VEXROPA-28462 format. One record per residue (C-alpha): z, y, x. Coordinates in steps of 0.001 Angstrom, whole numbers, plus 500000, padded with zeros to 6 digits. Example, Ala and Ser with C-alpha at 12.3 -4.5 7.8 and 13.67 -1.06 7.14 Angstrom:
507800495500512300/507140498940513670/
END
This chain:
500186500059500006/501239502296502671/497920501520504760/495400501973501946/497260505241500989/496852506485504527/493428505635504593/492497507826501735/494371510888503251/492397510296506468/489332510277504465/490207513404502507/491028514898505835/487372513758507520/489893511641510311/488409508597511455/491060506772513689/494841506245513459/495574507777516360/493721511037515592/495828511462512391/499053510937514250/498028513844516336/497283515914513271/500530515089511821/502434516163514686/500376519256515130/501211520097511180/504841518525510869/506071520516508408/503042520682505734/501667517355506381/504980515487506710/505260516920502487/501802515669502166/502746512334503464/505977511832501631/504194512528498347/501478509926499389/503469506945499783/506208507778497017/505901505189494303/505439507545491048/505419504922488016/507559505379485385/507262506198481645/509479507853478881/512350505991477413/512171503546480291/514784500711479974/516375501839476658/519903499409477067/521313502530478878/520772504760475997/521868501846473276/525212501844475478/525342505624475376/525127505242471202/527195502053470639/530076503292473326/529444505813475654/529026508794473832/532830508554472118/534399508735475993/531799511762476820/532251514006473838/535920513446473952/536672514603477576/533516517260477536/535318518900474594/538142519438476891/536569521549479366/535550525507478983/531811525178479290/531453522546476785/528508521211478016/527544517531478943/525756517522482313/523311514963483158/521523514255486776/518517512194486863/518725511654490523/515060510206491045/513213511929487950/509968511352489660/507362513425487579/509783514866484879/509523511916482330/513123510665482690/514352514416482604/512735515129479108/513777511403477852/517288512336478610/516966515850477000/515436514778473771/517838512193473575/520810514437473791/519120517021471570/519056514525468739/522345512834469062/524817516014470098/523447517451466997/524505514586464858/528007513741466814/529006516992468312/527077520091467509/529660522358469112/528506521008472410/525696522157474777/524216519964477325/522106520443480596/520016518181482604/519500518186486257/516291516793487788/515630515775491510/513436513806493515/512489513228497216/508290514429496611/507893518141495752/504827517629494253/506336515541491582/509072517590490985/506295520498490271/504862518479487465/508267518260485812/508716521778485954/505639522102484018/506590520025481535/503462518820480210/501839515335479713/498932513765478363/499396512214475046/498792508843475932/502285508887478070/503955510481475128/503197507529472552/505870505466474248/508474507927472745/510442506315469619/509316508384466658/512965509992466178/512883511340469824/509496512748469661/510533514740466270/509556518155467003/510557518274471021/506370518491471867/503662521058471202/499976520313471390/497816522147473707/494551523603473126/490814524363474673/490828522475478227/494315520592477793/494000519642474049/494883516063475152/498020517373476408/501431518264475183/504142520665476456/507771520449475872/509373522577473261/510884525723474983/514396525402473739/514637521869475303/512946523127478653/515264525570478960/518590523210479140/516495521274482245/516556522416485676/514797520671488779/514998520566492635/514041518422495371/516623516119496841/516723513308499280/519160510533498495/519187509042502070/520485512444503034/522670513574501181/525000515316503783/522275518050504506/521337518692500813/522746521172498435/525736520247496408/524436519737492779/528309520033491481/529687517221489339/527995515478486068/528935513290483231/526109511217483595/523982510079486450/520882508224486469/519788506450489644/517428503946488302/514748501857490551/515526503468493420/517768501061495476/515189498513495430/513659500633498420/517093500763500227/518719498670502537/522502497860501457/524126500421504086/522252503046502307/522707501943499047/526592502079499636/526283505275501129/524534506742498076/526531505023495577/529605506155497127/528475509580497029/527034509899493485/530546508054492464/532070511290493999/529782513225491706/530763511806488387/533696513073486399/536571510361485866/534951509562482624/531221509355483437/528760506729483725/526393505424486529/523013504021485297/520722502143487830/517787500299487439/517738496976485400/516350495245488017/518956496431490480/522832495093491024/525729496457492876/527788493028492736/526932492227496331/528425495553497769/532191494729497016/532831498350495776/535452499853493772/533199499615490633/533925499322486657/530793497196485801/530682498409481645/527218496426480782/523640496542481905/523253498180485327/525807500551484121/529230501474486276/532282503977485932/535104504606488480/537488501604488879/540261502323486185/539122505909485760/540495505901481900/542853503104481118/543144504368477539/539237504051477046/537708502131474179/535499500952476663/536884497598478090/534946496592481450/533220493343481742/534593493305485341/537502495509486681/535647495182490169/532185493984491383/532739491157493877/530730490177496613/529344486911496599/530459484331499087/527739485454501659/526340488759501422/522843489966502468/522369491426505950/522762495189505590/519407495907507072/517572493080505434/515218493874502549/516229492046499368/514700490511496734/515410491963493216/518715490236491526/518359488631488338/517791490775484959/521420491638483671/522419490000480066/522758492629477266/526430493183476452/527936490201474653/529348492621472064/525803493647470228/524753491371467617/521364490180468010/518339491821466208/516119489216464063/512394490145464050/509625488559462025/506611488980464002/503327489027461775/499897488812463645/496946486596463731/496559486831467578/498207483645469151/498588485549472206/500424488774471038/502786486356469286/503590484293472313/504008488003474271/506370488780471238/508607485805471387/509054486660475558/509717490456474954/512118489888472036/514584487409473636/517988486665473432/518517488252476825/517195491486475334/519115491750472524/516935489949470435/515857487033468162/512046485941467015/513224484285463724/509860483589462181/506025484235462571/503038484771460361/499666485126460348/498825487630457971/500581489607455169/500628486738452627/502586484520454752/504736487216455698/505877487970452242/506901484348451769/508575484092455106/510735486848453958/511786485181450840/513856482554452904/514408484341456205/517253487278456918/515275490256458955/516136493175460416/513059494331461465/509331493427461394/506274493817463729/502964494040461635/499443493849462740/496673495955461153/493622493598461068/494327490113459996/492570487467457359/493351487267453864/496002490218453421/495840493079456369/498603495190457594/497501498415455526/497126496107452190/500335494666452989/502185498071453513/500883499644450259/501801496270448187/505475495705449786/506992498933451484/509882499668448901/513326500397449323/515504497975451041/512771496625453141/513114496059456939/511678498348459038/508351497971460205/506958498670463503/503222498430463821/501653496358466888/497981496765466914/494896497175469002/494149500250467119/494888503483468719/497739505627467650/495851508610467156/493305507224464452/493999508970461101/492254506599458811/494052503530460031/497474504272462225/497653507196460080/497772505547457207/500101503080458230/502817505632459198/502051507443456025/502924504000454099/506184503753455354/505738501680458914/508855503529461456/507109503543464474/503455502287465730/502807500727469167/499566499772470940/498839496413471514/499914495361475291/497399494125478081/498095492506480996/497689496013482801/500675497598481146/502897494780479921/505769496002481526/505562499423480010/504707498377476583/507682495457476580/509875498497477119/508314500644474275/508453497614471799/512184496731472307/512821500663472180/511334501199469211/512309498451467367/516365499180468279/515797502931467028/513737501516463867/517028499591463191/519845501881464220/518095504641462270/516143502876459068/516689505514456779/514541508041459090/511023509218458215/508770508315460976/505766510379461774/506464513568463864/504614516936464074/502839515491467215/501528512736465676/499916514517462843/498304517061465661/496713514229467694/495454512607464570/491673512267464625/488673510358462705/486286508407464990/482885508757463846/480008506990465945/476944509332466484/474136509288468571/473704505474467988/470444505413469686/472456505468473003/475051503264472408/474996499215471717/477180496544470575/476195493614472986/477627490456471774/477837486890474437/478980483793472571/478120480450471276/476139481383468408/476834477704466988/479873479190465896/478759480338462290/481852482010461041/482179484508463858/478351485335463850/478611485696459970/481755487973460579/480159490218463305/476737490708461250/478556491329457994/480595494120459371/477908496125461256/477330498995459316/474146500797458135/472775503310461251/475199502208463575/474154501374466939/472047498402467734/473568494635467575/472615492831470526/473059488807470813/472577487345473990/471642483399474247/471838481262476884/469954478105477270/468700477826473537/465101477347474458/462689477151471509/466004476567469267/466421480524469660/463835480881466584/466169478669464047/469217480640464948/467443483915464039/466540482325461018/470052481450460321/471475484851461238/468828486456458895/470973485124456001/474039486758456811/472542490220457290/469925492649455329/468614493760458769/465761491767460452/466478489817463296/464272490684466224/463626487864468829/463585489138472427/462420492390471917/464226495090473848/462842498087471852/466436498550470634/466984500850467453/470298501803465389/470947499444462745/469018496765464431/469820493249465315/468151491593468362/468556488089469547/467332487566473276/467304485051475719/469856485844478530/467862483702481285/464551485414480657/465785489316480164/469133489237481878/467447491952484835/465623493945482165/468309494262479630/470781495390482562/468011498198483484/467979499221479902/471827499155479298/472212501153482271/471729504550480384/473825503102477411/477553503080475997/478219499351475467/480838497882473740/480701494039474733/482268491200472797/482597488104474629/484127484934472882/484369481339474517/483761480103477791/480750481545479773/478820480274482802/479654481950486409/475886483457486343/476872485412482482/480359486419484188/478874488097487045/476274489910485040/478740491154482766/480543492645485439/477419494119486989/476343496035484074/479141498529484786/481004500920482363/481645499364479271/484621498471476700/484784494780477200/486551492586474322/487878489133474596/488411487231471820/491875485707471921/491594482278472536/495581481705472572/497331480129475736/493659479069477277/492716482661477470/492962482917481450/491248479365481425/488487480501479140/487763483797480509/488759483710484143/488342486992486046/487029488719482536/490787488826481286/491382491255484242/488748493229483332/488918493154479281/490341496445477567/491634494166474933/492109490378474294/492602489905470462/491391488367467375/487831489013466160/489152490867463487/490162493983465608/486670494490467369/484942496649465212/488173498819465045/488265498930468845/484193499527469403/484248502339466994/487190504256468876/485388503849472266/481708504681470732/482918507405468763/
END
């Protein structure tokens, strides 16, 4: 990672050799070391990451914090985000406090101090502007009225509301060299998450000792869920998942430590050696499991949801259903706290279910769909019909982030089931997707054409004057004419055989082996939505990759996706049931 980022920096500077860059670094030590630090710092983070910590505050922590802060003249809850990256954690904490202090202690104020070792990241936090795609992970109750959409060139971005921004401040701070940094003061809560995985044991102990000196006796230190301080033999109370307090700081508190001292294991790791991440800490035993019914016609998504909503994370998937009709029957016998619901399903889709079933007393419903959250005709309708929140289905590329989002949104929906879900920002970003210039776009389908049900679905859902629909047949020979005749029974459009004169609304059936080179040249100037089902030859896979920019949609084949699609799965934007294809294609082509 360091090598690749360093090479990219050298390319931008026009430097060829490592020794030449080293000379440049020494001659421009101050400016270039700042650039280098920014370059090799990991910036991956997102809003409301690791919701367990916020749940701990809701269930237990606030009672202690509020009681103690009320005794102080400033009556201000002070929070330090000690590795804030680009500010997402700062505004997560601020909007969280904005909501809960209004409910629990309107007489108190709050302030959030965000610091990071990288000055460039801190600048982003100070600006407080983020792409809407990032903000989608925020649970609806905390989105509220806290964000304002940009206009003109920044219309796809939103800025934190001034009233929240004024309670946040930022600075540059190096946690490894605390002795040289300006004293930040004292805090009720310190978040120092996903930092210690980069430190050795000596650095961790030094940093934790410093942070604990900066916490009021009643306060809490939160570290990353994948981090642990248990092997360091430090005087800490372990209060919950990656949550610590001072040892015996407040014996009268209602919060009972799980362990009054964090004991070292029999053989501690060497102080300077890198350590593997410890196993994830379990949730508090006192928190009852949230019972969930998952409704989706995708076997892969149901499998993912079962893993994401595990008992270790505070959930239990008590049932699954493949469509709305099955869900209705399951709810007659199951005791359910929340329900996840897909939109595109056979027999009874998610929208039809909401129209028929969302009445008082129904468990909170969280949409989990391939459809974009800003699609007003689908996602917007789901929210208006009573869904508590909305999540775009996870992919392999964003599984960790989406898993956190799914858990956070289900938990907040259960905690705040009486609240309306749609925020001002949701309405501001909603849009209708309409495909224009169909002559410059193509629906491309590669799949075994003997699957008549799948072919029929695609043909019957093709709208008039839509981009041309091109089926590629591999190894069919003379049978291609018979297949074309069968396809003609499913559509009013004429099925053209081996023609590349594509026109909107047309359906085309081409022999792959005979036309792959010519077709590649034609597609090079068009926007392509590619649908693939079933096993493809290596030649076909290589060709799909070679045609360049496209929206690649793979039909979900369940547990065998990796075996079926191989490397295509890593490139796909969606792996989902066929029922979702046209909505995804419309959003991309539109």
